[in-house]
TORKOL-4160 file (C-alpha; in steps of 0.2 Angstrom, whole numbers, padded with zeros to 4 digits, m for minus):
130
<pt num="1" X="m0112" Y="1425" Z="m0971"/>
<pt num="2" X="m0129" Y="1429" Z="m0975"/>
<pt num="3" X="m0134" Y="1412" Z="m0981"/>
<pt num="4" X="m0124" Y="1406" Z="m0965"/>
<pt num="5" X="m0135" Y="1416" Z="m0952"/>
<pt num="6" X="m0153" Y="1410" Z="m0964"/>
<pt num="7" X="m0145" Y="1392" Z="m0964"/>
<pt num="8" X="m0141" Y="1393" Z="m0944"/>
<pt num="9" X="m0158" Y="1402" Z="m0940"/>
<pt num="10" X="m0167" Y="1392" Z="m0950"/>
<pt num="11" X="m0161" Y="1376" Z="m0937"/>
<pt num="12" X="m0169" Y="1387" Z="m0923"/>
<pt num="13" X="m0185" Y="1388" Z="m0932"/>
<pt num="14" X="m0185" Y="1370" Z="m0933"/>
<pt num="15" X="m0181" Y="1366" Z="m0913"/>
<pt num="16" X="m0194" Y="1381" Z="m0908"/>
<pt num="17" X="m0206" Y="1371" Z="m0920"/>
<pt num="18" X="m0204" Y="1354" Z="m0913"/>
<pt num="19" X="m0205" Y="1362" Z="m0895"/>
<pt num="20" X="m0221" Y="1370" Z="m0899"/>
<pt num="21" X="m0228" Y="1355" Z="m0902"/>
<pt num="22" X="m0222" Y="1346" Z="m0888"/>
<pt num="23" X="m0230" Y="1360" Z="m0877"/>
<pt num="24" X="m0244" Y="1359" Z="m0884"/>
<pt num="25" X="m0247" Y="1342" Z="m0884"/>
<pt num="26" X="m0242" Y="1342" Z="m0866"/>
<pt num="27" X="m0257" Y="1357" Z="m0863"/>
<pt num="28" X="m0268" Y="1348" Z="m0874"/>
<pt num="29" X="m0268" Y="1332" Z="m0863"/>
<pt num="30" X="m0266" Y="1339" Z="m0847"/>
<pt num="31" X="m0283" Y="1333" Z="m0841"/>
<pt num="32" X="m0282" Y="1318" Z="m0850"/>
<pt num="33" X="m0289" Y="1303" Z="m0837"/>
<pt num="34" X="m0285" Y="1284" Z="m0835"/>
<pt num="35" X="m0288" Y="1273" Z="m0824"/>
<pt num="36" X="m0278" Y="1270" Z="m0810"/>
<pt num="37" X="m0273" Y="1252" Z="m0820"/>
<pt num="38" X="m0269" Y="1263" Z="m0835"/>
<pt num="39" X="m0252" Y="1274" Z="m0838"/>
<pt num="40" X="m0253" Y="1292" Z="m0837"/>
<pt num="41" X="m0250" Y="1303" Z="m0851"/>
<pt num="42" X="m0232" Y="1306" Z="m0852"/>
<pt num="43" X="m0226" Y="1325" Z="m0854"/>
<pt num="44" X="m0215" Y="1327" Z="m0870"/>
<pt num="45" X="m0199" Y="1334" Z="m0869"/>
<pt num="46" X="m0186" Y="1339" Z="m0884"/>
<pt num="47" X="m0168" Y="1337" Z="m0881"/>
<pt num="48" X="m0158" Y="1348" Z="m0890"/>
<pt num="49" X="m0139" Y="1350" Z="m0895"/>
<pt num="50" X="m0127" Y="1363" Z="m0903"/>
<pt num="51" X="m0121" Y="1358" Z="m0919"/>
<pt num="52" X="m0100" Y="1360" Z="m0924"/>
<pt num="53" X="m0091" Y="1370" Z="m0933"/>
<pt num="54" X="m0094" Y="1361" Z="m0950"/>
<pt num="55" X="m0114" Y="1361" Z="m0945"/>
<pt num="56" X="m0118" Y="1376" Z="m0937"/>
<pt num="57" X="m0134" Y="1377" Z="m0927"/>
<pt num="58" X="m0146" Y="1370" Z="m0916"/>
<pt num="59" X="m0154" Y="1351" Z="m0918"/>
<pt num="60" X="m0166" Y="1341" Z="m0909"/>
<pt num="61" X="m0156" Y="1327" Z="m0905"/>
<pt num="62" X="m0172" Y="1316" Z="m0895"/>
<pt num="63" X="m0186" Y="1317" Z="m0883"/>
<pt num="64" X="m0187" Y="1311" Z="m0865"/>
<pt num="65" X="m0206" Y="1308" Z="m0857"/>
<pt num="66" X="m0213" Y="1313" Z="m0842"/>
<pt num="67" X="m0216" Y="1299" Z="m0827"/>
<pt num="68" X="m0231" Y="1287" Z="m0832"/>
<pt num="69" X="m0236" Y="1285" Z="m0813"/>
<pt num="70" X="m0243" Y="1304" Z="m0815"/>
<pt num="71" X="m0253" Y="1310" Z="m0800"/>
<pt num="72" X="m0270" Y="1299" Z="m0792"/>
<pt num="73" X="m0283" Y="1309" Z="m0788"/>
<pt num="74" X="m0299" Y="1307" Z="m0777"/>
<pt num="75" X="m0313" Y="1307" Z="m0790"/>
<pt num="76" X="m0327" Y="1293" Z="m0785"/>
<pt num="77" X="m0339" Y="1300" Z="m0796"/>
<pt num="78" X="m0329" Y="1296" Z="m0813"/>
<pt num="79" X="m0332" Y="1284" Z="m0823"/>
<pt num="80" X="m0314" Y="1278" Z="m0823"/>
<pt num="81" X="m0311" Y="1278" Z="m0803"/>
<pt num="82" X="m0304" Y="1262" Z="m0794"/>
<pt num="83" X="m0311" Y="1254" Z="m0780"/>
<pt num="84" X="m0305" Y="1267" Z="m0768"/>
<pt num="85" X="m0311" Y="1281" Z="m0778"/>
<pt num="86" X="m0294" Y="1288" Z="m0788"/>
<pt num="87" X="m0291" Y="1291" Z="m0806"/>
<pt num="88" X="m0274" Y="1296" Z="m0813"/>
<pt num="89" X="m0268" Y="1311" Z="m0820"/>
<pt num="90" X="m0253" Y="1316" Z="m0829"/>
<pt num="91" X="m0239" Y="1325" Z="m0819"/>
<pt num="92" X="m0241" Y="1343" Z="m0830"/>
<pt num="93" X="m0238" Y="1357" Z="m0823"/>
<pt num="94" X="m0248" Y="1371" Z="m0829"/>
<pt num="95" X="m0237" Y="1386" Z="m0826"/>
<pt num="96" X="m0220" Y="1377" Z="m0833"/>
<pt num="97" X="m0228" Y="1372" Z="m0847"/>
<pt num="98" X="m0235" Y="1392" Z="m0851"/>
<pt num="99" X="m0217" Y="1397" Z="m0848"/>
<pt num="100" X="m0209" Y="1385" Z="m0859"/>
<pt num="101" X="m0222" Y="1389" Z="m0872"/>
<pt num="102" X="m0219" Y="1409" Z="m0872"/>
<pt num="103" X="m0198" Y="1403" Z="m0872"/>
<pt num="104" X="m0205" Y="1393" Z="m0887"/>
<pt num="105" X="m0212" Y="1407" Z="m0895"/>
<pt num="106" X="m0199" Y="1421" Z="m0890"/>
<pt num="107" X="m0186" Y="1409" Z="m0900"/>
<pt num="108" X="m0197" Y="1407" Z="m0915"/>
<pt num="109" X="m0200" Y="1424" Z="m0916"/>
<pt num="110" X="m0180" Y="1430" Z="m0913"/>
<pt num="111" X="m0176" Y="1415" Z="m0927"/>
<pt num="112" X="m0188" Y="1421" Z="m0940"/>
<pt num="113" X="m0183" Y="1439" Z="m0938"/>
<pt num="114" X="m0166" Y="1434" Z="m0941"/>
<pt num="115" X="m0171" Y="1425" Z="m0956"/>
<pt num="116" X="m0179" Y="1439" Z="m0962"/>
<pt num="117" X="m0166" Y="1451" Z="m0959"/>
<pt num="118" X="m0155" Y="1442" Z="m0969"/>
<pt num="119" X="m0167" Y="1439" Z="m0984"/>
<pt num="120" X="m0166" Y="1459" Z="m0983"/>
<pt num="121" X="m0149" Y="1462" Z="m0982"/>
<pt num="122" X="m0145" Y="1450" Z="m0996"/>
<pt num="123" X="m0158" Y="1458" Z="m1008"/>
<pt num="124" X="m0149" Y="1473" Z="m1002"/>
<pt num="125" X="m0133" Y="1466" Z="m1011"/>
<pt num="126" X="m0142" Y="1460" Z="m1025"/>
<pt num="127" X="m0149" Y="1477" Z="m1026"/>
<pt num="128" X="m0131" Y="1486" Z="m1024"/>
<pt num="129" X="m0123" Y="1474" Z="m1039"/>
<pt num="130" X="m0137" Y="1480" Z="m1053"/>
């Protein structure tokens, strides 16, 4: 049972780490400007699925990307501005990403706490058996 808890929590750690990676990429590129001829940075969102009875836990099953159209912003003085003065920014909502960041951090911390508690229970069981 203890090993199951560690294994399942380990899958949670992996999922939350990948979620944190995606959110950090999105936040890092929130102000990445491109010309209107190019695609905007596309936000990355991981997709997750629940494991089975034989393979419990959660697993990243893929990645979905945001809209490549982004949003057009009028910045006529920007070096990448088109003839009409527009540049393209990613369509990423800072507040939404910060919410995802908090959820991913808390999920990671919860999974890490489960691993620590299961390890402590396993060590206590070993001490009892001595």
